[in-house]
GUBAKOL-18111 format. One record per residue (C-alpha): residue number from 1; x, y, z. Coordinates in Angstrom, 1 decimal. Example, Ala and Ser with C-alpha at 12.3 -4.5 7.8 and 13.67 -1.06 7.14 Angstrom:
@n 1; u 12.3; v -4.5; w 7.8
@n 2; u 13.7; v -1.1; w 7.1
# end
This chain:
@n 1; u 110.3; v 78.5; w 125.5
@n 2; u 107.2; v 79.7; w 124.9
@n 3; u 107.0; v 82.4; w 122.1
@n 4; u 104.3; v 85.2; w 121.8
@n 5; u 102.5; v 86.2; w 118.8
@n 6; u 105.2; v 89.1; w 118.8
@n 7; u 108.0; v 87.1; w 118.9
@n 8; u 106.9; v 84.6; w 116.2
@n 9; u 106.0; v 87.6; w 113.4
@n 10; u 109.6; v 88.5; w 113.5
@n 11; u 110.6; v 84.9; w 112.1
@n 12; u 108.0; v 85.6; w 109.5
@n 13; u 109.0; v 85.3; w 105.8
@n 14; u 108.3; v 88.1; w 104.6
@n 15; u 105.7; v 85.8; w 102.0
@n 16; u 104.6; v 84.0; w 104.4
@n 17; u 103.4; v 87.7; w 106.5
@n 18; u 102.1; v 89.6; w 103.1
@n 19; u 100.1; v 85.5; w 103.0
@n 20; u 98.1; v 86.3; w 105.9
@n 21; u 97.4; v 89.9; w 105.6
@n 22; u 95.3; v 88.8; w 102.3
@n 23; u 93.8; v 85.9; w 104.2
@n 24; u 92.6; v 88.9; w 106.7
@n 25; u 91.4; v 90.8; w 104.7
@n 26; u 90.5; v 88.8; w 102.6
@n 27; u 87.6; v 87.2; w 105.4
@n 28; u 86.6; v 91.1; w 106.5
@n 29; u 85.5; v 91.9; w 103.2
@n 30; u 83.4; v 88.6; w 102.9
@n 31; u 81.6; v 90.2; w 106.0
@n 32; u 81.2; v 93.8; w 104.8
@n 33; u 78.1; v 95.2; w 103.1
@n 34; u 77.9; v 96.7; w 99.8
@n 35; u 78.5; v 100.1; w 100.9
@n 36; u 81.5; v 99.4; w 102.6
@n 37; u 82.2; v 98.1; w 100.0
@n 38; u 81.9; v 100.7; w 97.3
@n 39; u 83.2; v 102.2; w 100.4
@n 40; u 86.9; v 100.9; w 100.1
@n 41; u 86.4; v 100.4; w 96.2
@n 42; u 86.2; v 103.8; w 95.9
@n 43; u 89.4; v 104.4; w 98.2
@n 44; u 91.1; v 102.0; w 96.0
@n 45; u 90.9; v 102.7; w 93.0
@n 46; u 91.8; v 106.8; w 94.6
@n 47; u 94.4; v 105.9; w 95.3
@n 48; u 96.1; v 104.0; w 92.1
@n 49; u 95.2; v 100.2; w 93.4
@n 50; u 92.2; v 99.8; w 90.5
@n 51; u 91.7; v 100.8; w 86.8
@n 52; u 88.3; v 101.2; w 87.1
@n 53; u 84.8; v 101.9; w 89.1
# end
């Protein structure tokens, strides 16, 4: 029986899902411009995810 991406995600462990999300975010960040990175950094700072800019 073939599984689609949705069904396979349901059986993934939380740790694996977390690692996959981190990998996708890292790849996206690598392709951002400086101004895009600054915007993301500011957003993370205002939400308390990073200490200082």
